[in-house]
C-alpha positions as CSV (number, residue, x, y, z in Angstrom):
1,M,-33.0,-0.2,18.1
2,K,-30.3,-1.9,15.9
3,E,-32.1,-0.4,12.8
4,K,-32.0,3.2,14.3
5,L,-28.2,2.8,15.0
6,Q,-27.6,1.5,11.4
7,R,-29.7,4.5,9.9
8,F,-27.7,6.9,12.2
9,M,-24.3,5.5,10.9
10,I,-25.2,5.8,7.3
11,G,-22.7,8.2,5.6
12,R,-20.4,8.2,8.7
13,Y,-16.9,6.8,8.7
14,G,-17.1,4.1,11.4
15,V,-14.4,2.0,12.9
16,D,-11.0,1.4,11.3
17,S,-7.6,0.3,12.4
18,L,-6.6,3.6,13.8
19,N,-9.8,3.9,15.7
20,K,-9.1,0.3,17.2
21,F,-5.5,1.5,18.2
22,L,-6.8,4.7,19.8
23,L,-9.4,2.8,21.8
24,G,-6.8,0.2,22.9
25,A,-4.3,3.0,23.9
26,S,-7.0,4.8,25.8
27,I,-7.8,1.7,27.7
28,V,-4.2,1.0,28.5
29,L,-3.8,4.6,29.7
30,M,-6.8,4.4,31.9
31,I,-5.5,1.3,33.6
32,M,-2.1,2.8,34.0
33,S,-3.8,5.9,35.6
34,M,-5.3,3.7,38.2
35,L,-1.9,2.2,39.1
36,T,0.3,5.4,39.2
37,R,0.5,8.5,41.1
38,R,0.2,10.7,38.1
39,G,-3.1,9.2,37.4
40,N,-4.9,12.4,36.5
41,A,-2.7,13.3,33.6
42,L,-2.9,9.8,32.2
43,Y,-6.6,9.7,32.7
44,T,-7.0,13.0,30.9
45,L,-4.9,11.8,28.0
46,A,-7.0,8.7,27.9
47,L,-10.2,10.6,27.7
48,L,-8.8,12.8,24.9
49,L,-7.9,9.7,22.9
50,L,-11.3,8.3,23.4
51,A,-13.0,11.5,22.5
52,F,-10.8,11.8,19.3
53,S,-11.6,8.2,18.4
54,Y,-15.4,8.8,18.7
55,V,-15.1,12.1,16.6
56,R,-13.4,10.0,13.9
57,M,-15.9,7.3,14.2
58,F,-19.0,9.6,13.7
59,S,-17.3,11.9,11.2
60,R,-19.0,12.4,7.8
61,N,-15.7,13.5,6.2
62,T,-14.8,10.0,5.2
63,Q,-12.0,11.0,2.7
64,K,-10.1,12.8,5.4
65,R,-10.5,9.9,7.8
66,Y,-9.2,7.5,5.2
67,Q,-6.1,9.6,4.6
68,E,-5.5,9.6,8.4
69,N,-5.9,5.8,8.4
70,I,-3.4,5.5,5.5
71,K,-0.8,7.6,7.4
72,F,-1.2,5.4,10.4
73,W,-0.7,2.2,8.3
74,N,2.4,3.6,6.8
75,I,3.9,4.4,10.3
76,K,2.8,1.1,11.7
77,N,4.3,-0.8,8.8
78,K,7.5,1.1,9.1
79,F,7.8,0.5,12.8
80,L,6.7,-3.3,12.5
81,G,8.9,-3.8,9.4
82,F,12.1,-3.2,11.4
83,F,11.2,-5.9,13.8
84,K,10.2,-8.3,11.1
85,K,13.5,-7.7,9.3
86,Q,15.4,-8.5,12.6
87,R,13.4,-11.6,13.1
88,S,14.2,-12.7,9.5
89,Y,17.9,-12.1,10.2
90,M,17.8,-14.2,13.3
91,E,16.2,-17.0,11.4
92,Q,18.7,-16.9,8.5
93,R,21.7,-16.9,10.8
94,K,21.1,-20.5,11.5
95,T,22.0,-21.4,7.9
96,H,23.8,-18.3,6.5
97,H,26.4,-15.7,7.5
98,I,25.3,-12.1,6.8
99,Y,28.4,-9.9,5.9
100,K,28.6,-6.2,5.0
101,C,30.7,-5.0,2.1
102,P,33.6,-3.0,3.4
103,T,33.2,-0.3,0.7
104,C,29.5,0.2,0.1
105,R,28.0,-1.5,3.3
106,Q,25.7,-3.6,1.1
107,K,24.5,-6.7,3.1
108,I,25.6,-10.0,1.5
109,R,24.2,-13.4,2.6
110,I,26.6,-16.4,2.4
111,P,25.8,-20.0,3.2
112,R,27.5,-21.5,6.3
113,G,30.0,-24.3,6.1
114,K,31.7,-23.6,2.8
115,G,35.1,-22.7,4.4
116,R,37.2,-19.8,3.5
117,I,35.6,-18.1,0.4
118,C,36.1,-15.0,-1.7
119,V,33.0,-12.9,-1.7
120,T,32.2,-10.5,-4.5
121,C,29.8,-7.7,-3.7
122,P,27.0,-7.6,-6.2
123,A,26.6,-3.7,-5.9
124,C,30.2,-2.5,-6.2
125,K,32.0,-5.7,-7.3
126,T,34.5,-5.5,-4.5
127,E,36.1,-8.8,-3.6
128,F,37.0,-9.7,0.0
129,I,37.7,-13.0,1.8
130,K,35.5,-14.3,4.6
131,N,35.0,-17.5,6.5
132,S,31.7,-19.2,6.1
């Protein structure tokens, strides 16, 4: 039986990160459909996502599925990149002040505990005084 499935999947796209996301989203929507009054709409949406993921999985057009996965990764990285940047800022705030240049809005990182200092913006060379 395993060999038959392997032979069937030869030349087909299979599972990638977009398919995993679609399967996870469909499971979440199915659970939500059981818990809410508008269960029919959520359940229908979950079935559509599930069907779309299976169509992608069994597709022989691997180049198109690969391009869809690349677009998904770009969107995912853009979305998660914002939160990673915010987390990094929160970790740096323990040891550094982060100021914005008043003219060009460039972010400048200054170490804490140095007293009143003159900060020079590396982008526009504007000087301004801040407490560190």
